[in-house]
TORKOLDO-633199 format. One record per residue: x, y, z of N, C-alpha, C, O in turn; residue in one letter; residue number from 1. Coordinates in Angstrom, 2 decimals. Atoms other than C-alpha are relative to their C-alpha. Layout:
N
ATOM     n.px     n.py     n.pz    ca.px    ca.py    ca.pz     c.px     c.py     c.pz     o.px     o.py     o.pz  rest   nr
ATOM        X        Y        Z        X        Y        Z        X        Y        Z        X        Y        Z     a  NUM
...
This chain:
206
ATOM     n.px     n.py     n.pz    ca.px    ca.py    ca.pz     c.px     c.py     c.pz     o.px     o.py     o.pz  rest   nr
ATOM    -1.05    -0.91     0.34    -4.12    -5.79    30.54     0.09     1.15     1.02    -0.91     1.84     1.21     x    1
ATOM    -0.11    -1.03    -0.97    -2.84    -3.38    33.17    -0.33     1.42    -0.54     0.15     1.79    -1.61     x    2
ATOM     0.29    -1.37     0.40    -4.23     0.16    32.94     0.58     0.98     1.04     0.72     0.67     2.22     x    3
ATOM    -0.63    -0.96    -0.88    -2.69     3.27    34.34    -0.90     1.20     0.31    -1.82     1.51    -0.44     x    4
ATOM     0.75    -1.19    -0.37    -4.04     6.32    36.16     0.47     1.09    -0.95     1.53     0.97    -1.56     x    5
ATOM    -0.37    -1.09     0.89    -4.01     9.59    34.19     1.28     0.64     0.47     2.09     1.05    -0.36     x    6
ATOM    -1.26    -0.64    -0.50    -1.25    10.98    36.44     1.20    -0.78    -0.45     2.20    -0.19    -0.86     x    7
ATOM    -1.12     0.88     0.39     0.98     8.01    35.65     0.22     0.15    -1.50     1.35     0.29    -1.97     x    8
ATOM    -0.11    -0.12     1.49     0.19     8.27    31.90     0.68     1.32    -0.35     1.53     1.33    -1.25     x    9
ATOM    -0.62    -1.24     0.33     1.16    11.95    31.88     1.54    -0.04     0.32     2.35     0.55    -0.40     x   10
ATOM    -1.37     0.11    -0.34     4.41    11.10    33.62     0.80    -0.85    -0.94     2.03    -0.79    -1.00     x   11
ATOM    -0.64     0.94     1.00     5.11     8.52    30.96    -0.18     0.44    -1.44    -0.02    -0.37    -2.35     x   12
ATOM     0.30    -0.43     1.42     4.30    10.60    27.88     1.16    -0.23    -0.95     0.93    -0.51    -2.12     x   13
ATOM    -1.14     0.24     0.88     7.83    10.23    26.53     0.34    -1.42    -0.18     1.23    -1.72    -0.97     x   14
ATOM    -0.31     1.39     0.09     7.81     6.48    26.97    -0.51    -0.55    -1.38    -1.65    -0.30    -1.78     x   15
ATOM     0.42     0.61     1.27     7.77     4.57    23.63     0.05    -1.48     0.15     0.72    -1.99     1.04     x   16
ATOM    -0.07     1.41     0.04     7.16     0.93    22.86     1.39    -0.52    -0.38     2.05     0.08    -1.23     x   17
ATOM    -1.26     0.56     0.37    10.26    -1.21    22.73    -0.12    -0.55    -1.40    -1.12    -1.19    -1.74     x   18
ATOM     0.08     0.36     1.39    11.06    -1.87    19.12     1.31    -0.48    -0.50     2.37     0.03    -0.14     x   19
ATOM    -1.20     0.51     0.71    13.51    -3.84    17.08     0.31     0.98    -1.07    -0.55     1.33    -1.87     x   20
ATOM    -0.37    -1.07     0.92    15.44    -1.32    15.07    -0.23    -0.30    -1.43    -0.75     0.54    -2.16     x   21
ATOM     0.11     0.41     1.43    15.47    -3.22    11.76    -0.72    -1.38    -0.08    -0.35    -2.33     0.62     x   22
ATOM     0.75     1.20     0.15    12.98    -5.88    10.68    -0.01    -0.39    -1.52    -0.36     0.42    -2.37     x   23
ATOM     0.09     0.45     1.35    13.26    -7.96     7.52    -1.44    -0.40    -0.36    -2.10    -1.09     0.42     x   24
ATOM     1.36     0.28     0.43     9.97    -8.23     5.57     0.08    -1.04    -1.15     0.60    -0.74    -2.23     x   25
ATOM     0.02     1.07     0.99     9.53   -11.50     3.67    -1.36     0.00    -0.72    -2.40     0.11    -0.06     x   26
ATOM     1.25    -0.01     0.76     6.91   -11.60     0.89     0.20    -0.64    -1.33     1.32    -0.78    -1.81     x   27
ATOM    -0.03     0.54     1.30     5.96   -13.19    -2.36    -0.62     1.08    -0.95    -1.43     1.89    -0.50     x   28
ATOM     0.50    -1.00     0.91     5.21   -11.09    -5.46     0.89     1.21    -0.12     2.05     1.20     0.29     x   29
ATOM    -0.83    -1.20     0.30     6.36    -7.64    -6.45     0.04     0.99     1.20     0.88     1.88     1.24     x   30
ATOM     0.02    -0.98    -1.13     5.51    -5.85    -3.21    -0.71    -0.59     1.24    -1.61    -1.40     1.08     x   31
ATOM     0.61     0.52    -1.19     4.57    -6.58     0.40    -1.45     0.50     0.20    -1.80     1.59    -0.24     x   32
ATOM     1.32    -0.45    -0.30     0.99    -6.43     1.56     0.01     0.37     1.53     1.02     0.25     2.21     x   33
ATOM     0.13    -0.31    -1.46    -0.29    -5.31     5.03     0.22    -1.24     0.82     0.75    -1.16     1.93     x   34
ATOM    -0.18     1.26    -0.74    -0.29    -8.97     6.07     1.54    -0.34     0.10     1.97    -0.92     1.09     x   35
ATOM    -1.46     0.26    -0.06     3.47    -9.21     5.25     0.65     0.92     0.98     1.56     0.51     1.71     x   36
ATOM    -0.57    -0.99    -0.99     4.25    -6.04     7.27    -0.46    -0.42     1.36     0.34    -0.41     2.29     x   37
ATOM     0.51     0.35    -1.34     2.07    -7.17    10.13     0.70    -1.22     0.61     1.10    -1.21     1.78     x   38
ATOM    -0.66     1.21    -0.51     3.58   -10.64    10.44     1.44     0.23     0.28     1.97    -0.30     1.26     x   39
ATOM    -1.38    -0.33    -0.30     7.10    -9.26    10.14     0.15     0.69     1.34     1.07     0.39     2.11     x   40
ATOM    -0.06    -0.74    -1.28     6.40    -6.91    13.03    -0.35    -0.87     1.18     0.34    -0.82     2.20     x   41
ATOM     0.47     0.87    -1.09     4.52    -9.45    15.18     1.00    -1.10     0.33     1.18    -1.47     1.49     x   42
ATOM    -0.94     1.12    -0.26     7.10   -12.17    14.76     1.38     0.48     0.49     2.20    -0.35     0.91     x   43
ATOM    -1.19    -0.55    -0.64     9.95    -9.83    15.86    -0.24    -0.09     1.54    -1.36    -0.36     1.98     x   44
ATOM     0.09     0.25    -1.44    10.66    -9.94    19.61    -1.05     0.84     0.66    -1.33     1.95     0.21     x   45
ATOM     1.14    -0.63    -0.66     7.85    -8.99    22.02     0.41     0.39     1.40    -0.43     0.90     2.14     x   46
ATOM    -0.38    -0.33    -1.31     9.94    -8.49    25.17     0.65     1.36     0.14     1.62     1.67    -0.55     x   47
ATOM    -0.50    -1.34    -0.24    10.55    -4.98    26.43     1.14    -0.02     1.01     0.90    -0.05     2.22     x   48
ATOM    -1.17     0.13    -0.88    14.09    -5.11    27.82     0.13     1.14     0.97     0.55     0.94     2.11     x   49
ATOM    -0.07    -1.15    -0.94    13.94    -1.62    29.30    -0.93    -0.10     1.14    -0.57     0.22     2.27     x   50
ATOM     1.03     0.10    -1.01    10.73    -2.26    31.17    -0.06    -1.38     0.66    -0.76    -1.56     1.66     x   51
ATOM    -0.10     1.35    -0.58    11.51    -5.96    31.84    -1.43    -0.65     0.10    -1.78    -1.26     1.10     x   52
ATOM     1.34     0.63     0.06     7.97    -7.07    30.82    -0.23    -0.45    -1.41     0.37     0.05    -2.37     x   53
ATOM     0.47     0.44     1.27     6.36    -8.93    28.02    -1.02     1.05    -0.50    -1.87     1.50     0.27     x   54
ATOM     0.96    -0.86     0.63     4.45    -6.63    25.63    -1.30    -0.79    -0.24    -1.44    -1.44    -1.27     x   55
ATOM     1.17     0.85     0.03     1.07    -8.21    26.30    -0.87     0.23    -1.26    -1.39    -0.71    -1.87     x   56
ATOM     0.86    -0.35     1.16    -0.78    -6.35    23.55     0.57    -0.69    -1.32    -0.15    -1.35    -2.07     x   57
ATOM    -0.62     0.57     1.23     1.71    -7.40    20.79     0.00    -1.48     0.07    -0.26    -2.13    -0.94     x   58
ATOM    -0.02     1.53    -0.11     2.00   -11.01    22.13    -1.36    -0.54    -0.23    -1.51    -1.55    -0.91     x   59
ATOM     1.37     0.42     0.14    -1.75   -11.33    22.32    -0.42     0.03    -1.48    -1.05    -0.92    -1.96     x   60
ATOM     0.37    -0.14     1.38    -2.21   -10.11    18.75     0.73    -1.01    -0.83     0.17    -1.51    -1.81     x   61
ATOM    -0.72     1.04     0.75     0.49   -12.49    17.51    -0.71    -1.36     0.12    -0.85    -2.10    -0.85     x   62
ATOM     0.72     1.29    -0.16    -1.37   -15.43    19.01    -1.30     0.04    -0.75    -1.67    -0.99    -1.32     x   63
ATOM     1.25    -0.09     0.69    -4.63   -14.24    17.52     0.26    -0.16    -1.52    -0.49    -0.84    -2.22     x   64
ATOM    -0.40     0.09     1.41    -2.92   -13.86    14.12     0.22    -1.41    -0.46    -0.22    -1.83    -1.52     x   65
ATOM    -0.28     1.41     0.26    -1.70   -17.42    14.26    -1.27    -0.86     0.00    -1.47    -1.71    -0.87     x   66
ATOM     1.28     0.71    -0.12    -5.07   -18.76    15.32    -0.85     0.28    -1.26    -1.43    -0.63    -1.84     x   67
ATOM     0.83    -0.44     1.19    -6.82   -16.78    12.48     0.51    -0.76    -1.25    -0.29    -1.33    -2.01     x   68
ATOM    -0.55     0.58     1.18    -4.48   -18.13     9.86     0.04    -1.57     0.01     0.24    -2.21    -1.02     x   69
ATOM     0.10     1.45    -0.14    -4.74   -21.70    11.20    -1.49    -0.44    -0.09    -1.80    -1.63     0.02     x   70
ATOM     1.46     0.30     0.11    -8.59   -21.48    10.81    -0.59    -0.35     1.37    -1.62    -1.02     1.43     x   71
ATOM     0.54     0.29    -1.35    -9.12   -21.69    14.59    -0.94     1.06     0.44    -0.87     2.19    -0.05     x   72
ATOM     0.95    -1.02    -0.57   -11.91   -19.92    16.52     0.81     0.91     0.91     1.67     0.46     1.66     x   73
ATOM    -0.66    -0.97    -0.82   -10.75   -16.72    18.14    -0.58    -0.02     1.47    -1.71    -0.47     1.67     x   74
ATOM     0.57    -0.11    -1.38   -11.14   -16.16    21.97    -1.24     0.85     0.04    -1.45     1.73    -0.79     x   75
ATOM     1.22    -0.81    -0.20   -14.42   -14.78    23.18     0.38     1.53     0.10     1.32     1.93     0.80     x   76
ATOM    -0.25    -1.42    -0.14   -14.59   -11.03    22.67     1.08     0.52    -0.97     1.31     1.73    -1.04     x   77
ATOM    -1.12    -0.42     0.87   -11.73   -10.95    20.09    -0.45    -0.09    -1.51    -1.12    -1.02    -1.96     x   78
ATOM     0.17    -0.02     1.49   -11.94   -10.02    16.42     1.24     0.45    -0.68     2.05     1.21    -0.13     x   79
ATOM    -1.18    -0.36     0.84    -9.38    -9.68    13.71    -0.47     0.34    -1.41    -1.07    -0.50    -2.08     x   80
ATOM     0.38    -0.38     1.33    -9.97    -7.70    10.50     1.28     0.29    -0.79     2.10     1.11    -0.38     x   81
ATOM    -1.13    -0.17     0.90    -7.39    -7.93     7.65    -0.59     0.50    -1.35    -1.19    -0.25    -2.12     x   82
ATOM     0.44    -0.62     1.26    -8.19    -5.51     4.82     1.19     0.23    -0.89     1.80     1.30    -0.84     x   83
ATOM    -1.18    -0.12     0.83    -5.47    -6.17     2.25    -0.17     1.10    -1.05     0.78     1.80    -1.38     x   84
ATOM     0.25    -0.98     1.02    -7.14    -3.94    -0.34     0.37     1.46     0.45     0.94     2.24    -0.31     x   85
ATOM    -0.28    -1.27    -0.56    -6.85    -0.90     1.91     1.23     0.07     0.83     1.57     1.14     1.31     x   86
ATOM    -1.25     0.06    -0.76    -3.68    -1.99     3.69    -0.17     0.30     1.46     0.57     1.11     2.03     x   87
ATOM     0.40    -0.32    -1.37    -5.26    -2.04     7.14    -0.29    -1.28     0.80    -0.88    -2.22     0.27     x   88
ATOM     0.31     1.12    -0.92    -5.47    -4.47    10.05    -0.56     0.57     1.32    -0.05     1.57     1.82     x   89
ATOM     0.54    -0.38    -1.29    -7.60    -4.15    13.22    -0.21    -1.27     0.83    -0.86    -2.22     0.39     x   90
ATOM     0.27     1.06    -1.02    -7.55    -6.47    16.25    -0.70     0.69     1.19    -0.13     1.58     1.82     x   91
ATOM     0.69    -0.57    -1.14   -10.17    -5.65    18.87    -0.27    -1.14     1.08    -0.58    -2.28     0.76     x   92
ATOM     0.17     0.96    -1.09   -10.45    -7.33    22.32    -0.88     0.66     1.06    -0.47     1.62     1.71     x   93
ATOM     0.94    -0.55    -1.02   -13.47    -6.65    24.55     0.03    -0.86     1.29    -0.01    -2.09     1.28     x   94
ATOM    -0.10     0.66    -1.34   -13.28    -7.44    28.25    -1.15     0.44     0.84    -1.74     1.49     0.59     x   95
ATOM     1.00    -0.43    -0.92   -15.79    -7.42    31.08     0.36     1.40     0.64     1.52     1.79     0.78     x   96
ATOM    -0.24    -1.34    -0.58   -16.25    -4.02    32.66     0.04     1.13    -1.01     0.34     2.28    -0.70     x   97
ATOM     0.08    -1.05     0.98   -16.63    -2.23    29.42     1.38     0.42    -0.67     1.49     1.46    -1.31     x   98
ATOM    -1.31    -0.34     0.53   -12.92    -2.32    28.41     0.14    -0.56    -1.40    -0.25    -1.69    -1.70     x   99
ATOM    -0.28     0.34     1.42   -11.91    -2.38    24.73     1.45     0.38    -0.34     1.87     1.51    -0.09     x  100
ATOM    -1.30    -0.24     0.50    -8.43    -2.67    23.35    -0.01    -0.10    -1.53    -0.45    -1.09    -2.12     x  101
ATOM    -0.03    -0.08     1.50    -7.90    -1.59    19.70     1.45    -0.01    -0.45     2.20     0.89    -0.08     x  102
ATOM    -1.35    -0.01     0.57    -4.67    -2.59    17.87    -0.13     0.12    -1.45    -0.76    -0.74    -2.08     x  103
ATOM     0.10    -0.27     1.49    -4.34    -1.19    14.35     1.41    -0.09    -0.62     2.43     0.14     0.03     x  104
ATOM    -1.20    -0.12     0.86    -1.74    -1.50    11.64    -0.39     0.51    -1.38    -1.45     0.16    -1.89     x  105
ATOM     0.24    -0.38     1.41    -1.54     0.20     8.25     1.33     0.45    -0.53     2.32     0.53     0.20     x  106
ATOM    -1.16    -0.54     0.60     0.97     1.51     5.75    -0.37     1.01    -1.04    -1.48     1.01    -1.57     x  107
ATOM     0.10    -1.02     1.00     1.47     4.43     3.43     1.09    -0.16    -1.03     2.23    -0.48    -0.69     x  108
ATOM    -1.08    -0.15     1.02     3.31     4.64     0.11     0.54     1.44     0.02    -0.22     2.41    -0.01     x  109
ATOM    -0.66    -1.30    -0.03     5.80     7.49     0.21     0.13     0.52    -1.39     0.18    -0.24    -2.35     x  110
ATOM    -0.01    -0.70     1.27     5.99    10.03    -2.57     1.24    -0.27    -0.85     1.22    -0.05    -2.06     x  111
ATOM    -1.22     0.23     0.74     9.52     9.05    -3.55    -0.09    -1.34    -0.85     0.73    -1.60    -1.74     x  112
ATOM     0.18     1.29     0.71     8.25     5.64    -4.79     0.91    -1.11     0.45     0.81    -2.23    -0.04     x  113
ATOM    -0.97     1.02    -0.48    11.04     3.83    -2.89    -0.19    -0.42     1.41     0.48    -1.35     1.87     x  114
ATOM     0.19     0.31    -1.43     9.76     3.76     0.67    -1.47    -0.09     0.30    -2.30     0.49    -0.40     x  115
ATOM     1.34     0.05    -0.58     6.63     2.88     2.62     0.14     0.25     1.53     1.17    -0.06     2.13     x  116
ATOM     0.05    -0.26    -1.41     5.68     3.93     6.16    -1.01    -0.95     0.63    -2.17    -1.02     0.22     x  117
ATOM     0.82     1.02    -0.73     4.31     1.24     8.52    -0.32     0.52     1.39     0.56     1.10     2.03     x  118
ATOM     0.37    -0.47    -1.37     2.41     2.06    11.75    -0.67    -1.17     0.77    -1.37    -1.99     0.18     x  119
ATOM     0.62     0.90    -0.93     1.36    -0.05    14.73    -0.53     0.89     1.10     0.24     1.66     1.67     x  120
ATOM     0.61    -0.90    -0.93    -1.08     1.66    17.10    -0.85    -0.79     1.03    -1.66    -1.62     0.64     x  121
ATOM     0.80     0.59    -1.05    -2.54     0.54    20.45    -0.74     1.06     0.77    -0.14     2.04     1.21     x  122
ATOM     0.79    -0.91    -0.79    -5.37     2.33    22.17    -1.04    -0.81     0.82    -1.63    -1.78     0.34     x  123
ATOM     0.94     0.67    -0.95    -7.54     1.30    25.20    -1.14     0.92     0.31    -0.95     2.13     0.43     x  124
ATOM     1.20    -0.76    -0.34   -11.06     2.44    25.98    -0.80    -0.69     1.07    -0.71    -1.91     1.26     x  125
ATOM     0.93     0.53    -1.01   -13.58     2.02    28.78    -1.34     0.68    -0.14    -1.41     1.91    -0.09     x  126
ATOM     1.36    -0.50     0.12   -17.30     2.46    28.34    -0.01     1.04    -1.19    -0.69     2.06    -1.09     x  127
ATOM    -0.03    -0.87     1.12   -16.56     4.14    24.97     0.86     1.25     0.10     0.85     2.10    -0.79     x  128
ATOM    -0.87    -1.18    -0.19   -14.08     6.65    26.35     1.49    -0.44     0.12     1.80    -1.54     0.56     x  129
ATOM    -1.48     0.30     0.00   -10.25     6.79    26.08     0.46    -0.27     1.44     0.20     0.50     2.37     x  130
ATOM    -0.51     0.46    -1.29    -8.60     4.96    28.96     1.41    -0.63    -0.23     1.54    -1.84    -0.33     x  131
ATOM    -1.36     0.49     0.40    -4.80     4.71    28.26     0.47    -1.18     0.83     0.36    -1.19     2.06     x  132
ATOM    -0.52     1.18    -0.64    -3.28     1.35    29.04     1.53     0.00    -0.02     2.16     0.91    -0.55     x  133
ATOM    -1.42     0.11    -0.14     0.24     0.21    29.75     0.76     0.01    -1.35     1.85     0.56    -1.46     x  134
ATOM    -0.69     0.13     1.25     1.08    -0.53    26.14    -0.57     0.91    -1.12    -0.29     0.70    -2.30     x  135
ATOM     0.49    -0.97     0.98    -0.76     2.34    24.42     1.17     0.74    -0.72     2.19     1.04    -0.11     x  136
ATOM    -1.00    -0.79     0.69     1.21     4.12    21.76     0.23    -0.44    -1.43    -0.21    -1.51    -1.86     x  137
ATOM    -0.33     0.27     1.41     2.46     4.27    18.20     1.37    -0.69    -0.10     2.23    -0.47     0.75     x  138
ATOM    -1.33     0.42     0.45     5.35     2.36    16.66     0.02     0.20    -1.47    -0.85    -0.30    -2.18     x  139
ATOM    -0.15    -0.22     1.44     6.54     3.53    13.23     1.27    -0.66    -0.53     2.29    -0.73     0.15     x  140
ATOM    -1.10     0.49     0.73     8.80     1.88    10.70     0.02     0.52    -1.38    -1.04     0.69    -1.99     x  141
ATOM    -0.07    -0.42     1.43    10.08     3.08     7.33     0.62    -1.14    -0.79     1.73    -1.59    -0.52     x  142
ATOM    -0.39     1.15     0.82    10.32     0.34     4.74     0.73     0.46    -1.24     0.31     1.42    -1.88     x  143
ATOM    -0.80    -0.25     1.20    12.93     0.38     1.94    -0.30    -1.06    -1.02    -0.15    -2.25    -0.73     x  144
ATOM     0.29     0.97     1.01    11.89    -1.26    -1.30     1.21    -0.77    -0.48     1.08    -1.93    -0.89     x  145
ATOM    -1.24     0.65     0.46    15.48    -2.09    -2.19     0.50    -1.11     0.93     0.77    -2.23     0.51     x  146
ATOM    -0.53     0.93    -1.06    16.61    -3.76     1.06    -1.04    -0.95     0.47    -0.71    -1.99     1.04     x  147
ATOM     1.12     0.75    -0.56    13.18    -5.16     1.88     0.08    -0.11     1.57    -0.24    -1.14     2.17     x  148
ATOM    -0.14    -0.10    -1.44    13.82    -4.11     5.46    -0.73     1.32     0.44    -0.70     2.32    -0.28     x  149
ATOM     0.55    -1.17    -0.54    11.90    -1.65     7.66     0.77     0.40     1.27     1.16    -0.44     2.08     x  150
ATOM    -0.82    -0.56    -1.08    13.68     0.59    10.15    -0.82     0.86     0.94    -1.55     1.75     0.50     x  151
ATOM     0.73    -0.75    -1.03    12.24     1.97    13.36     0.22     1.51    -0.16     1.35     1.93    -0.43     x  152
ATOM    -0.12    -1.43     0.13    11.57     5.72    13.22    -1.02     0.72     0.97    -2.02     0.13     1.37     x  153
ATOM     0.90    -0.82    -0.75     9.92     8.47    15.27    -1.31     0.32    -0.77    -1.34     0.23    -2.00     x  154
ATOM     1.20    -0.42     0.75     6.38     9.56    14.43     0.40     1.12    -0.98     0.94     2.13    -0.54     x  155
ATOM    -0.47    -0.99     0.94     7.03    11.53    11.21    -0.87     1.22    -0.07    -2.01     1.17    -0.52     x  156
ATOM     0.74    -1.31     0.07     6.00    15.18    11.53    -0.80     0.42     1.16    -1.35     1.52     1.18     x  157
ATOM     0.75    -0.40    -1.23     4.36    15.10    14.95     0.49    -0.70     1.21     1.17    -1.73     1.09     x  158
ATOM    -0.39     0.59    -1.23     4.93    14.31    18.55    -1.20    -0.71     0.64    -2.27    -0.11     0.81     x  159
ATOM     1.07     0.77    -0.55     2.84    11.56    20.10    -0.24     0.45     1.48     0.70     0.54     2.26     x  160
ATOM     0.34    -0.32    -1.40     1.06    12.59    23.33    -1.15    -0.91     0.52    -1.93    -1.44    -0.27     x  161
ATOM     1.07     0.78    -0.59    -1.25    10.75    25.74    -1.04     0.87     0.68    -2.13     0.41     1.04     x  162
ATOM     0.94    -0.95    -0.68    -2.88    13.82    27.27     0.35     1.45    -0.34     1.43     1.72    -0.86     x  163
ATOM    -0.20    -1.45     0.29    -3.25    17.64    26.94     0.15     0.76     1.26    -0.16     0.25     2.34     x  164
ATOM    -0.22    -0.87    -1.17    -2.40    20.46    29.26    -1.31     0.34     0.68    -1.29     0.66     1.87     x  165
ATOM     1.29    -0.33    -0.66    -6.12    21.09    29.93    -0.76    -1.27     0.44    -1.97    -1.27     0.63     x  166
ATOM     0.59     1.18    -0.65    -6.68    17.56    31.17    -0.71    -1.02    -0.80    -1.39    -1.88    -0.24     x  167
ATOM     0.65     0.99     0.79    -7.91    15.59    28.22     0.89    -1.21    -0.26     2.11    -1.06    -0.30     x  168
ATOM    -0.73     1.14     0.44    -6.84    12.10    27.35    -0.01    -0.06    -1.54    -0.98     0.40    -2.15     x  169
ATOM    -0.14    -0.08     1.41    -5.70    11.56    23.76     0.04    -1.36    -0.61     0.76    -2.24    -0.12     x  170
ATOM    -0.15     1.27     0.79    -6.28     8.71    21.28     0.24     0.42    -1.42    -0.04     1.55    -1.84     x  171
ATOM    -0.24    -0.18     1.44    -5.25     8.32    17.66    -0.70    -1.21    -0.73    -0.80    -2.32    -0.20     x  172
ATOM     0.54     1.09     0.88    -6.94     6.31    14.87     0.62    -0.03    -1.35     0.68     1.00    -2.02     x  173
ATOM    -0.61     0.14     1.31    -5.25     5.01    11.80    -1.03    -0.08    -1.07    -2.15    -0.50    -0.77     x  174
ATOM     1.02     0.00     1.08    -7.03     5.30     8.44    -0.16    -1.40    -0.63     0.81    -2.03    -1.04     x  175
ATOM     0.28     1.13     0.83    -8.74     2.31     6.93    -0.16     0.39    -1.44     0.31    -0.29    -2.35     x  176
ATOM     0.12    -0.66     1.31    -9.70     4.46     4.00     0.65     1.38     0.10     0.74     1.94     1.19     x  177
ATOM    -0.64    -1.25    -0.07    -7.95     7.63     3.03     1.45    -0.15     0.58     1.96    -1.26     0.74     x  178
ATOM    -1.42     0.03    -0.38    -4.45     8.59     4.29     0.32     0.68     1.37     1.45     0.61     1.86     x  179
ATOM    -0.26    -0.87    -1.19    -4.87    10.77     7.42    -0.28    -0.71     1.30    -1.13    -1.60     1.37     x  180
ATOM     0.14     0.45    -1.36    -4.57    10.01    11.11    -0.98     0.89     0.75    -0.91     2.11     0.59     x  181
ATOM     0.95    -0.82    -0.77    -7.39    11.19    13.42     0.45     0.09     1.52     0.65    -0.92     2.19     x  182
ATOM    -0.41    -0.24    -1.41    -6.40    12.72    16.79    -1.25     0.42     0.73    -1.97     1.29     0.25     x  183
ATOM     1.18    -0.36    -0.78    -9.11    12.90    19.48     0.39     0.27     1.43     1.06    -0.56     2.05     x  184
ATOM    -0.20    -0.37    -1.40    -8.93    14.70    22.86    -1.29    -0.26     0.66    -2.34     0.24     0.25     x  185
ATOM     1.19     0.36    -0.70   -11.35    13.23    25.33    -0.06     0.71     1.41     0.86     0.55     2.21     x  186
ATOM     0.07    -0.71    -1.25   -12.52    15.40    28.26    -0.94    -0.66     0.99    -1.86    -1.38     0.60     x  187
ATOM     0.82     0.62    -1.03   -14.04    14.36    31.55    -1.46     0.31    -0.10    -2.29    -0.51     0.31     x  188
ATOM     1.37    -0.39     0.11   -17.22    16.22    30.82    -0.74    -0.64    -1.16    -1.93    -0.39    -1.38     x  189
ATOM     0.62     0.71     1.10   -17.85    14.01    27.80     0.21     0.61    -1.39    -0.11    -0.01    -2.41     x  190
ATOM    -0.29    -0.67     1.30   -16.83    16.48    25.10     1.27    -0.59    -0.65     2.15    -1.12     0.03     x  191
ATOM    -1.17     0.41     0.78   -14.35    15.59    22.38     0.40     1.05    -0.99    -0.43     1.77    -1.54     x  192
ATOM    -0.53    -0.83     1.03   -12.10    17.56    20.12     0.85    -0.80    -0.93     1.75    -1.52    -0.50     x  193
ATOM    -0.75     0.77     1.00   -10.77    16.09    16.90     0.77     0.86    -0.91     0.33     1.94    -1.30     x  194
ATOM    -0.84    -0.62     0.99    -7.94    17.08    14.62     0.47    -1.05    -0.99     0.47    -2.25    -0.69     x  195
ATOM    -0.44     0.81     1.01    -6.63    15.64    11.44     1.49     0.11    -0.24     2.00     1.21    -0.45     x  196
ATOM    -1.45    -0.06     0.33    -2.99    14.74    10.89     0.05    -0.46    -1.48    -0.14    -1.64    -1.80     x  197
ATOM     0.07     0.26     1.47    -2.75    14.98     7.08     1.36    -0.50    -0.47     2.42     0.02    -0.13     x  198
ATOM    -1.19     0.64     0.65    -0.32    12.77     5.14     0.33     0.76    -1.28    -0.54     0.98    -2.12     x  199
ATOM    -0.39    -0.69     1.20     1.65    14.62     2.52     0.98    -0.77    -0.90     1.64    -0.21    -1.78     x  200
ATOM    -0.91     0.87     0.81     3.59    11.71     1.08     1.30    -0.33     0.67     2.06    -1.17     0.19     x  201
ATOM    -1.27     0.23    -0.72     6.44    11.82     3.60    -0.19     0.12     1.49     0.48    -0.58     2.25     x  202
ATOM     0.24    -0.21    -1.43     5.07    13.05     6.99    -1.41     0.47     0.19    -2.17     0.64    -0.77     x  203
ATOM     1.36    -0.44    -0.34     1.95    14.19     8.80     0.06     1.45     0.49     1.01     1.83     1.19     x  204
ATOM     0.13    -1.36    -0.41     0.90    17.78     9.35    -1.40     0.22     0.63    -2.41    -0.20     0.07     x  205
ATOM     1.29    -0.21    -0.68    -1.81    18.87    11.85    -0.56     1.41    -0.44    -1.63     1.82     0.01     x  206
């Protein structure tokens, strides 16, 4: 997967992943699970028309998802965790040279009882440190219980960044337990600064 220099990443801070505006979520039972949200998202188109490239991270995870559910062995260095109880999915792919790609998905129940918020998050690391890649970033959707559709939306309550003014690279981690997102600023000297984006039932506050 192509990786970008920090200068290019900063120049592309406002770039977001291509996303289908509305996605139908098919499920059995009274409510969708994280697996239903994940498959609905992964099975929507993967081609970024603006950038004229295949979204390799999303396409790769879709293939791994299919292999996992077909009972096939996953590629070397690849793992897939589906935690339905906590509404969380994690796909990790380790490559030679110390590279690690983490693709997470989760959802939150909104306080109005009628909507859910779904998130897809890609972050790349090298030797345990943040190393932004071409497809790093959040994608958020708001699901409507009545229509059974989720609609693309901006990060609710915060602006996504890939770096800070004082030179740090930034990663985010979705919650497997709890409800809050963790923001981490990674500095060249090895220090890290973390903040918590707290979920209030509708949006996040830092």
